[in-house]
C-alpha positions as CSV (number, residue, x, y, z in Angstrom):
1,M,113.6,101.6,72.1
2,L,109.7,101.7,72.0
3,L,109.4,98.0,72.2
4,R,111.7,97.8,75.2
5,I,109.8,100.6,77.0
6,F,106.5,98.8,76.2
7,I,107.7,95.4,77.4
8,F,109.1,96.8,80.7
9,G,105.9,98.8,81.1
10,L,103.8,95.6,80.8
11,I,106.0,93.8,83.3
12,G,105.7,96.7,85.7
13,A,101.9,96.8,85.3
14,A,101.5,93.0,85.9
15,S,103.8,93.2,88.9
16,S,101.8,96.1,90.3
17,I,98.5,94.4,89.9
18,A,99.7,91.2,91.5
19,F,101.2,92.9,94.5
20,S,98.2,95.2,95.0
21,Y,95.7,92.3,94.8
22,G,97.8,90.1,97.1
23,A,98.0,92.9,99.7
24,S,94.4,94.2,99.5
25,S,92.4,90.9,99.2
26,V,93.6,89.4,102.5
27,P,91.0,91.3,104.6
28,C,88.2,89.9,102.4
29,R,88.7,86.5,103.9
30,S,87.9,87.6,107.4
31,A,86.0,90.8,107.4
32,Y,82.6,89.7,106.3
33,S,81.5,86.1,106.5
34,G,79.7,85.0,103.4
35,T,80.5,88.1,101.3
36,D,83.9,87.1,100.0
37,T,82.8,87.2,96.4
38,V,81.7,90.8,96.5
39,C,84.7,91.9,98.5
40,Q,87.1,90.1,96.2
41,T,85.4,91.7,93.1
42,R,85.8,95.1,94.7
43,E,89.5,94.5,95.5
44,E,90.1,93.1,92.0
45,S,88.8,96.4,90.5
46,K,91.1,98.4,92.7
47,S,94.1,96.2,91.9
48,L,93.5,96.5,88.2
49,D,93.5,100.2,88.5
50,S,97.0,100.1,90.0
51,W,98.4,99.0,86.7
52,K,99.0,102.6,85.7
53,F,101.7,103.2,88.4
54,G,103.3,99.9,87.5
55,F,103.3,100.6,83.7
56,I,104.8,104.1,84.2
57,A,107.5,102.8,86.6
58,G,108.3,99.9,84.3
59,S,108.5,102.2,81.2
60,L,111.0,104.4,83.0
61,V,113.1,101.4,83.9
62,G,113.0,100.3,80.2
63,L,114.0,103.8,79.1
64,L,117.0,103.7,81.4
65,R,118.1,100.2,80.4
66,G,119.3,100.9,76.9
67,R,122.6,99.8,75.4
68,N,124.0,103.1,76.4
69,S,123.2,103.2,80.1
70,R,124.5,106.6,80.8
71,L,121.7,108.6,82.5
72,V,122.3,111.8,80.5
73,S,122.1,109.9,77.2
74,C,119.0,108.0,78.2
75,L,117.1,111.1,79.3
76,Q,117.3,112.8,76.0
77,P,114.2,115.0,75.3
78,S,113.1,112.8,72.5
79,N,113.2,109.6,74.6
80,V,111.4,111.2,77.5
81,S,108.7,112.6,75.2
82,V,108.1,109.2,73.5
83,A,107.8,107.5,76.9
84,S,105.5,110.2,78.3
85,V,103.2,110.1,75.3
86,L,103.0,106.3,75.4
87,C,102.1,106.2,79.1
88,L,99.6,109.0,78.7
89,G,98.0,107.4,75.7
90,I,97.5,104.0,77.4
91,Y,96.3,105.7,80.6
92,M,93.6,107.6,78.6
93,L,92.6,104.5,76.6
94,N,92.1,102.6,79.9
95,S,90.1,105.4,81.6
96,Q,87.8,106.0,78.6
97,T,87.4,102.6,77.1
98,F,87.7,100.1,79.9
99,G,86.5,102.3,82.7
100,L,88.8,100.8,85.4
101,G,89.3,104.1,87.1
102,I,87.1,105.8,89.7
103,K,83.6,106.2,88.5
104,S,82.3,109.7,89.3
105,Y,78.8,111.0,88.6
106,N,79.0,114.8,88.7
107,N,75.7,115.2,86.8
108,T,73.6,112.8,88.8
109,S,70.0,112.7,87.8
110,A,67.1,112.2,90.2
111,V,65.2,109.0,90.5
112,N,65.0,106.8,87.4
113,S,62.1,108.1,85.2
114,S,61.3,104.5,84.2
115,Y,59.6,104.0,87.6
116,S,56.0,105.0,87.9
117,Q,55.1,108.5,89.1
118,R,54.0,107.2,92.5
119,M,57.1,105.2,92.9
120,Q,59.3,108.2,92.1
121,A,57.4,110.3,94.6
122,F,57.7,107.5,97.3
123,L,61.4,107.2,96.7
124,A,61.9,110.9,96.8
125,T,60.1,111.0,100.1
126,I,62.5,108.4,101.5
127,R,65.5,110.3,100.2
128,W,64.3,113.4,101.9
129,A,63.5,111.7,105.2
130,E,66.9,110.0,105.2
131,T,69.2,112.8,104.0
132,G,67.3,116.1,104.2
133,T,67.0,116.4,100.5
134,S,65.6,114.4,97.6
135,G,67.8,116.1,95.0
136,N,71.0,115.0,93.4
137,D,73.1,115.7,96.5
138,S,71.3,113.0,98.4
139,Y,73.1,110.3,96.5
140,R,76.4,111.5,97.8
141,K,75.5,111.8,101.5
142,L,77.5,110.0,104.3
143,V,75.5,109.1,107.4
144,F,76.6,111.9,109.8
145,N,78.9,114.3,108.1
146,G,80.3,114.9,104.6
147,T,79.8,113.4,101.1
148,F,81.6,111.0,98.8
149,N,82.4,111.3,95.1
150,D,83.5,107.8,94.2
151,F,80.5,105.8,93.0
152,S,82.5,102.7,91.9
153,T,81.3,101.0,95.1
154,H,79.7,101.6,98.4
155,P,82.0,104.1,100.3
156,L,82.3,101.7,103.3
157,I,83.1,104.6,105.6
158,K,82.0,104.2,109.3
159,Q,81.0,107.3,111.2
160,C,79.9,107.7,114.8
161,A,77.8,110.4,116.5
162,P,75.7,110.8,119.6
163,I,71.9,110.4,119.0
164,N,69.5,110.9,121.9
165,G,72.3,110.3,124.4
166,K,73.5,107.1,122.7
167,R,76.7,106.8,120.6
168,V,75.6,105.4,117.2
169,C,78.1,104.1,114.6
170,S,77.1,103.4,111.0
171,T,78.3,102.8,107.5
172,A,75.1,104.2,106.0
173,A,75.6,106.1,102.8
174,G,73.8,107.5,99.7
175,A,70.3,108.6,99.1
176,Y,68.7,105.8,101.0
177,Q,71.5,105.4,103.6
178,M,72.3,101.9,102.7
179,L,74.6,100.0,105.0
180,D,77.7,98.1,103.9
181,K,75.9,94.8,104.7
182,S,73.0,95.9,102.4
183,W,75.5,96.5,99.6
184,Y,77.1,93.1,100.2
185,D,73.7,91.5,100.1
186,L,72.1,93.3,97.1
187,Q,75.1,93.9,94.9
188,P,75.3,90.4,93.6
189,K,71.6,89.7,93.6
190,L,70.8,92.8,91.5
191,N,74.0,92.6,89.4
192,L,75.1,96.1,90.4
193,T,78.3,97.2,88.9
194,N,78.6,100.4,91.0
195,F,76.9,102.5,93.7
196,S,75.6,105.1,91.2
197,P,72.3,106.8,91.7
198,A,70.6,104.3,89.5
199,S,72.0,101.4,91.6
200,Q,70.9,103.1,94.8
201,D,67.4,103.5,93.4
202,K,67.3,99.8,92.5
203,M,68.4,98.8,96.0
204,A,65.6,100.9,97.6
205,V,63.0,99.4,95.3
206,E,64.3,95.9,96.2
207,Y,63.7,96.6,99.9
208,I,60.3,97.9,99.1
209,R,59.6,94.7,97.1
210,R,61.0,92.5,99.9
211,N,58.6,94.1,102.4
212,Q,55.6,93.5,100.1
213,A,54.9,97.2,99.7
214,I,55.2,97.5,95.9
215,A,51.4,97.2,95.3
216,D,50.7,99.7,98.1
217,V,53.0,102.2,96.5
218,E,51.6,101.7,93.0
219,T,47.9,102.0,94.2
220,G,48.7,105.2,96.2
221,N,48.2,103.5,99.6
222,F,51.0,105.6,101.1
223,D,50.4,104.9,104.8
224,A,50.3,101.1,104.3
225,A,53.5,101.2,102.2
226,L,55.2,103.3,104.7
227,Q,54.3,101.0,107.6
228,K,55.6,98.0,105.7
229,V,59.1,99.5,105.1
230,G,59.2,101.2,108.5
231,R,61.9,98.9,109.8
232,V,64.1,99.5,106.8
233,W,64.6,103.2,107.3
234,A,65.2,104.8,110.7
235,S,63.7,108.1,109.5
236,I,60.3,106.4,109.2
237,P,58.2,106.2,112.4
238,Y,57.3,102.5,112.3
239,N,60.3,101.3,114.3
240,N,62.0,101.6,117.7
241,Y,65.4,102.9,116.5
242,N,64.9,106.2,118.4
243,Q,66.8,108.1,115.7
244,N,64.6,111.2,115.3
245,A,62.2,109.8,112.7
246,K,60.0,112.1,110.7
247,T,56.3,112.4,111.7
248,L,53.6,110.9,109.5
249,A,52.3,114.3,108.8
250,Q,55.6,115.5,107.5
251,L,56.0,112.4,105.3
252,R,52.5,112.7,103.9
253,S,52.9,116.3,103.2
254,Y,56.2,115.8,101.4
255,Y,54.9,112.9,99.4
256,Q,51.9,114.9,98.2
257,R,54.2,117.6,97.0
258,Q,56.4,115.1,95.2
259,L,53.3,113.6,93.4
260,L,52.8,117.0,91.9
261,V,56.4,117.2,90.9
262,Y,56.3,113.8,89.2
263,G,52.8,114.3,87.8
264,G,51.1,111.6,89.8
265,R,47.7,111.6,91.5
């Protein structure tokens, strides 16, 4: 009985994964040119997670296909209990050991303490400018309205809103309001396995590095660093995005307060 249930469960899981991957991976070939690898990886993760439904469905089929095919006989309490425990046990093993389910970070910590105090203060300033807060909630922010809880990948949610008389649509998300194209670009280069707070911090630091602003941040040359990354973030005044950027005075003031928070000078 147990062997039959397990075998049918495996068949169901494999079928579910194959079907889910086949159906979900098609858009990857046309949605974003040059980003197939990242897109396929994301869809593979989602497809693997679908095994649970297939395993449970297959197990139930195996339970009902005994020598005695009468429904009443098959659905004896002992048989149902065994199948339920088996399915639940494998589900929990998968969720806790292999981590194929949704990755949620309810206790997100602020910026990685491995960064220098000045870098922490600079990143906190960007988070505040982009989301209105530099705390844990900033990592969950969608661009215009709402939050997200699944950190397994970039949320890839497009929102639209009027800004200064112009309708603006964006996929920006997280503490640094990273676009989907930023995720597709940086995820493979930085070997990111998720869109967790730590990953978001790494993405922001990479943009600071690409704009040759690391040395300015580390030496405390705040204005120079800000000017170099001005075109990365719309909330910084050194761009023509016309999206209600913070003033230099506001940014300097917030940065100085963050230096005290992180113990820098």
